[in-house]
C-alpha positions in Angstrom: 50.5 -4.8 88.2 53.1 -2.3 88.4 52.1 0.8 90.8 54.0 3.2 88.6 52.3 2.4 85.4 49.3 4.8 84.6 47.2 2.0 82.7 48.3 3.2 79.5 49.2 0.5 77.3 52.8 0.7 75.3 51.9 1.0 71.6 54.1 -0.4 68.5 53.8 2.6 66.7 53.3 6.4 68.0 50.5 7.9 68.4 51.1 10.1 65.2 51.3 7.2 63.0 47.6 6.0 64.4 46.5 9.3 64.2 47.9 9.2 60.3 46.7 5.9 59.9 43.3 6.4 60.6 43.0 10.2 59.1 44.1 8.5 55.6 41.8 5.4 55.7 38.8 7.0 55.7 38.9 8.5 52.2 39.4 5.4 51.3 37.0 3.9 52.1 38.5 1.8 54.8 36.5 2.5 57.4 36.8 -0.4 59.9 40.9 -0.1 59.5 40.0 4.2 60.2 37.9 3.0 63.2 40.5 0.9 64.7 43.3 3.0 64.2 41.5 5.5 65.9 41.0 3.1 69.1 44.4 2.5 69.3 45.7 6.2 69.3 42.6 6.8 71.6 44.8 4.5 73.8 47.9 4.7 72.9 47.0 8.8 74.5 45.6 7.6 77.5 42.2 7.8 76.3 40.6 3.9 77.7 37.4 5.4 77.4 37.5 6.8 74.0 39.4 3.6 72.8 36.7 1.4 74.4 33.9 3.9 72.5 35.9 3.6 69.1 36.6 -0.1 69.3 33.1 -1.2 70.0 32.0 1.1 67.2 34.8 -0.9 64.8 33.2 -4.3 66.4 29.8 -2.7 64.9 31.6 -2.0 61.7 33.4 -5.5 61.6 30.0 -7.4 61.9 27.8 -5.0 59.7 30.9 -5.9 56.9 30.0 -9.6 57.1 32.3 -12.6 57.8 34.7 -11.5 54.9 36.0 -9.3 58.0 36.5 -12.4 60.4 40.3 -11.7 61.5 39.6 -8.0 61.9 36.9 -8.6 64.2 38.8 -11.1 66.5 41.0 -8.8 66.5 39.4 -6.1 67.3 37.0 -7.6 70.0 40.4 -8.7 71.6 41.3 -5.6 71.9 38.3 -4.0 72.9 38.2 -6.9 76.2 41.9 -5.7 76.9 40.7 -1.8 76.9 37.6 -2.7 78.7 39.4 -4.6 81.2 41.7 -1.4 81.4 38.8 1.4 81.9 36.9 -0.7 84.6 40.6 -0.8 86.4 40.7 2.8 86.1 37.2 3.6 87.0 37.7 1.4 90.0 40.8 3.1 90.9 39.2 6.5 90.5 36.4 5.2 93.2 39.5 4.2 95.9 38.7 0.2 95.1 40.6 -2.3 94.4 40.1 -3.9 91.1 40.6 -7.8 91.4 43.9 -9.1 88.9 
């Protein structure tokens, strides 16, 4: 792990694009897409705790929508694991502990 990295993941889209996707998807009834984009925006801003919360909400929505959302659910699950690991690493650093690689 690079000590100069603050834990913020680099993002393929700028934060404003994630925010725009989140705000435009919701009125179209694309709740899952809006939740996922909101999570990505939070993470890109460095709010890993907020990202984990939003990914969990997206995970619940994907389960609610059923098996037709299997692919999206798998992506969300993967991103949630990644964000949660980053969250735990950040919390360990805040407590002055070393996080196992």
